[in-house]
C-alpha positions in Angstrom: 29.4 152.8 -55.4 29.5 153.5 -51.7 27.0 151.7 -49.6 25.9 154.8 -47.8 25.0 154.8 -44.1 23.3 151.6 -43.2 22.4 149.7 -40.1 23.4 146.0 -40.1 23.7 143.0 -37.9 25.9 139.9 -38.2 25.4 136.6 -36.5 28.3 135.1 -34.6 29.2 131.9 -32.8 28.8 131.7 -29.1 31.6 133.6 -27.4 32.7 135.3 -30.6 30.5 138.4 -30.3 33.3 140.5 -28.6 35.7 139.6 -31.4 33.2 140.5 -34.1 32.3 143.8 -32.3 36.0 144.8 -32.3 36.4 143.7 -35.9 33.6 145.8 -37.3 35.0 148.8 -35.5 38.6 148.2 -36.7 37.8 147.0 -40.2 34.7 149.0 -41.1 34.9 152.0 -38.9 31.5 151.0 -37.5 29.6 153.0 -35.1 26.6 152.3 -32.8 28.1 148.9 -32.1 26.3 146.6 -29.6 25.8 142.9 -29.3 23.7 140.3 -27.7 24.0 136.5 -27.7 24.6 135.5 -31.3 24.4 138.9 -32.9 26.3 142.1 -33.4 24.5 145.3 -34.5 26.4 148.2 -36.1 26.2 151.1 -38.5 28.7 151.7 -41.3 29.2 153.4 -44.6 31.6 150.7 -45.8 31.3 149.4 -49.3 30.1 145.8 -50.1 33.7 144.6 -50.8 34.7 145.7 -47.3 31.6 144.1 -45.7 32.6 140.8 -47.2 35.9 140.8 -45.5 34.5 140.2 -42.0 36.3 137.2 -40.6 34.6 136.4 -37.3 31.0 136.7 -38.4 28.7 134.1 -39.8 25.8 135.7 -41.8 25.4 139.4 -42.6 22.1 141.2 -42.7 20.7 144.6 -43.4 18.7 145.5 -40.3 15.0 146.2 -40.9 13.7 146.1 -37.3 15.1 145.6 -33.9 12.3 145.5 -31.3 12.0 144.4 -27.7 10.7 140.8 -27.3 7.0 140.4 -27.9 5.0 139.9 -24.7 3.5 136.4 -24.5 -0.3 136.3 -24.6 -2.9 133.6 -24.4 -4.6 135.2 -27.4 -2.7 133.9 -30.5 -4.5 136.5 -32.6 -3.1 139.3 -30.5 0.4 138.0 -30.8 0.1 137.6 -34.6 -1.3 141.2 -34.8 1.9 142.4 -33.0 4.1 140.4 -35.3 2.4 141.9 -38.4 3.1 145.3 -36.8 6.8 144.6 -37.2 6.4 144.8 -41.0 3.4 147.1 -41.6 4.7 149.9 -39.4 7.0 152.5 -41.0 6.5 151.3 -44.6 8.7 154.1 -46.0 11.6 153.0 -43.8 11.2 149.5 -45.1 11.3 150.6 -48.7 14.4 152.8 -48.0 16.3 149.9 -46.5 15.3 147.7 -49.4 16.5 150.4 -51.8 19.9 150.2 -50.0 19.9 146.4 -50.4 18.9 146.7 -54.1 21.8 149.1 -54.7 24.3 146.9 -52.8 23.5 143.4 -53.9 20.3 143.0 -55.7 20.6 142.5 -59.4 24.3 141.6 -59.2 23.7 138.8 -56.8 20.8 137.5 -58.9 23.0 137.5 -62.0 25.9 135.8 -60.2 23.6 133.1 -58.9 22.1 132.4 -62.3 25.4 132.3 -64.2 27.0 130.0 -61.6 24.2 127.6 -61.1 22.6 127.3 -64.5 24.5 128.9 -67.3 22.8 127.0 -70.2 19.4 128.8 -69.9 21.2 132.2 -70.3 22.9 130.9 -73.5 19.6 129.6 -74.9 17.9 132.8 -73.9 20.5 134.9 -75.8 19.9 132.8 -78.9 16.2 133.2 -78.6 16.4 137.0 -78.1 18.6 137.1 -81.2 16.0 135.2 -83.2 13.3 137.4 -81.9 15.2 140.6 -82.9 15.9 139.1 -86.3 12.2 138.4 -86.8 11.2 141.8 -85.8 13.7 143.4 -88.2 12.5 141.3 -91.1 9.0 142.1 -90.3 9.6 145.8 -90.3 11.6 145.6 -93.5 9.0 143.6 -95.3 6.1 145.8 -94.1 3.9 142.9 -93.7 0.2 143.1 -93.1 -1.4 143.4 -89.7 -2.3 139.7 -89.7 1.3 138.9 -90.5 2.5 140.9 -87.6 0.1 139.1 -85.3 1.6 135.8 -86.5 5.1 137.0 -85.7 4.0 138.1 -82.2 2.5 134.7 -81.5 5.7 133.1 -82.6 7.7 135.3 -80.3 5.4 134.6 -77.4 6.2 130.9 -77.6 9.9 131.6 -77.6 10.0 133.8 -74.5 12.2 132.0 -71.9 10.7 131.2 -68.5 13.6 132.8 -66.6 13.5 136.5 -66.2 16.1 138.5 -68.1 19.1 140.0 -66.3 17.9 143.5 -67.0 14.5 142.8 -65.6 15.5 140.8 -62.5 13.5 143.2 -60.4 10.3 142.9 -62.3 8.1 140.0 -63.2 7.9 139.1 -66.9 4.8 140.5 -68.5 2.3 138.0 -69.8 1.8 140.3 -72.8 4.5 141.3 -75.1 3.1 144.7 -75.8 5.1 147.6 -74.6 4.0 148.9 -71.2 2.5 152.4 -71.1 5.0 155.2 -70.4 5.1 156.5 -66.9 7.0 159.0 -64.8 10.3 158.0 -63.1 8.6 158.0 -59.7 5.8 155.7 -60.9 8.4 153.3 -62.4 10.3 153.2 -59.2 7.1 152.5 -57.2 6.1 149.7 -59.7 9.5 148.1 -59.4 9.3 148.1 -55.6 5.8 146.5 -55.8 7.0 143.7 -58.1 9.3 141.9 -55.7 9.0 138.2 -55.1 9.9 137.2 -51.6 10.0 134.5 -49.0 10.1 134.6 -45.2 12.6 132.6 -43.1 11.6 132.5 -39.5 13.2 131.3 -36.2 11.6 131.5 -32.9 12.5 130.3 -29.4 11.5 131.0 -25.8 8.1 132.0 -24.7 6.9 132.9 -28.3 7.8 129.5 -29.5 5.4 127.9 -27.0 2.5 129.9 -28.5 3.3 129.9 -32.2 5.2 127.8 -34.7 7.8 129.3 -37.1 5.4 128.4 -40.0 2.5 130.4 -38.4 4.7 133.4 -37.9 6.2 133.2 -41.4 2.7 133.0 -42.9 1.5 136.0 -40.9 4.5 138.1 -41.9 4.1 137.0 -45.6 0.5 137.9 -45.7 1.2 141.3 -44.1 3.9 142.0 -46.7 1.7 141.1 -49.6 -1.0 143.3 -48.4 1.3 146.2 -47.5 3.5 146.2 -50.6 1.9 144.0 -53.2 4.8 141.6 -53.3 4.5 138.0 -54.5 5.4 135.0 -52.4 8.0 132.7 -54.0 9.5 129.9 -51.9 11.9 128.6 -54.5 13.6 131.5 -56.3 12.7 134.8 -54.6 14.2 138.2 -55.4 14.2 139.0 -51.7 14.4 137.0 -48.4 13.1 138.3 -45.2 14.7 136.9 -42.0 12.6 137.0 -38.8 14.1 135.9 -35.4 11.9 136.1 -32.3 13.1 135.1 -28.8 13.0 136.3 -25.2 15.8 138.9 -25.9 14.5 140.7 -28.9 12.5 140.6 -32.2 14.8 141.1 -35.2 13.9 141.4 -38.9 16.6 141.6 -41.6 17.6 140.9 -45.2 20.5 138.5 -45.8 23.1 140.2 -48.0 25.1 137.2 -49.1 24.0 133.8 -50.5 26.6 132.0 -48.5 27.8 132.6 -44.9 30.9 134.7 -44.4 32.4 131.7 -42.6 32.5 129.7 -45.9 36.1 130.5 -47.1 36.7 129.8 -50.7 40.3 129.1 -50.0 39.7 126.2 -47.6 39.3 123.0 -49.5 38.9 120.7 -46.5 37.2 122.2 -43.4 38.5 121.5 -40.0 38.3 124.0 -37.1 35.5 126.6 -37.8 37.2 129.4 -39.7 35.7 132.1 -37.5 37.1 130.5 -34.4 40.5 130.0 -36.1 40.6 133.7 -37.1 39.7 134.7 -33.5 42.5 132.5 -32.1 45.0 133.9 -34.5 44.0 137.5 -33.7 44.6 136.8 -30.0 48.3 136.0 -30.8 48.8 139.7 -32.0 51.0 138.6 -34.9 53.5 141.2 -36.0 55.5 141.6 -39.3 58.5 139.4 -39.4 57.3 137.1 -36.6 57.7 133.3 -36.7 54.5 131.6 -35.8 54.3 127.9 -34.9 51.1 125.8 -34.6 52.4 122.6 -32.9 49.1 120.7 -33.5 48.0 122.3 -36.8 45.6 119.6 -38.0 44.2 120.8 -41.3 46.0 124.1 -40.9 42.9 126.3 -40.5 44.5 128.6 -37.9 47.6 129.0 -40.0 45.5 129.8 -43.1 43.5 132.4 -41.4 46.6 134.0 -39.9 48.6 134.0 -43.1 45.7 135.5 -45.0 45.2 138.3 -42.4 48.9 138.9 -41.5 50.9 137.9 -44.5 54.2 139.6 -43.4 54.9 136.8 -40.9 56.3 133.3 -41.4 54.3 130.2 -40.4 55.1 126.7 -39.4 52.6 123.9 -38.8 53.4 120.5 -37.2 51.3 117.4 -36.7 51.9 113.7 -36.0 49.0 112.6 -38.4 50.0 112.1 -42.0 46.3 112.4 -43.1 46.0 115.7 -41.3 49.1 117.0 -42.9 48.0 115.9 -46.3 44.7 117.8 -45.9 46.6 120.9 -44.6 48.9 120.7 -47.6 45.8 120.7 -50.0 44.3 123.7 -48.1 47.6 125.6 -48.3 48.0 125.0 -52.0 44.3 125.9 -52.6 44.9 129.2 -50.8 48.1 129.9 -52.7 50.2 130.1 -49.5 52.9 127.6 -50.2 55.6 130.3 -49.7 54.1 131.4 -46.4 53.4 128.2 -44.5 55.8 125.2 -43.9 54.6 121.9 -42.7 56.5 119.1 -40.9 55.6 115.8 -39.3 56.4 116.0 -35.6 54.9 115.3 -32.2 54.5 117.9 -29.4 56.1 115.3 -27.1 59.3 115.3 -29.2 61.9 117.4 -27.2 63.8 118.0 -30.4 60.8 119.7 -32.2 
């Protein structure tokens, strides 16, 4: 499903903002692109799979609010009131953006995280649900008395797993097993939106940091969200994370879209040079199809890996005098499946015959 028009921002290493700005335009067809130190803001209709392909960015967020820096004040209460205003103003816009996030990454991300990190509870849950369904079927077939039905319900209650089901990852498990009353589609949507669990991650620097700590700001934002939307705070396993960054340049609020940073490449076994920097360096070379590319001090081969992934129609050579570095580079190349694209040799840049 298409992401639909959305406003995003992506964090970037110092000096990489121009690279990222050009990349979102070229790769995503982004519009309204602008950047400040450490962040690039843009709008795009790209699908999730395309957003994940960004190579020079660090963390990707849906933008909820971009505001001028908060004016410092001696009155902490006044500052906190302004901070709360970042989340209580325009509640419909907030819910619209969260709806985009839900459609893009919500339940899918939750399912992926659960299946990867703790598969056994899902298996036990499936067995328990089967047992519950079997008991219900037997109960209906036998037409037991009302007291018998109550015993079955009590037995089922004990077997309900603590973890929420995949289907209900957007709603909290009911304490009662009775079916909820039927409601209209609009009411169901509203109820789902009000059932989020969340946590607030806050970073602050500059003048605001001299007045308030990140904990105080996070607490103020959390209380405002609970009062405004009825959400429940959960620091360990929330459905939703709200990121707040306040400094002397801007006030930014967003929702992280990915559990891991974009810079974490699954095809790099041993990290060397930061992958975002390696990609930017390779992009400067303007590699064309059929070119022969040499990295004379390749180290762990990060630049070669990023180049070969992005421009596979060229041939790549990597040289280094260190056996340990070449061994690490070889592991990375094999992990990435690029043995036919990248050749390694032990050599020194001082060797005239290289």
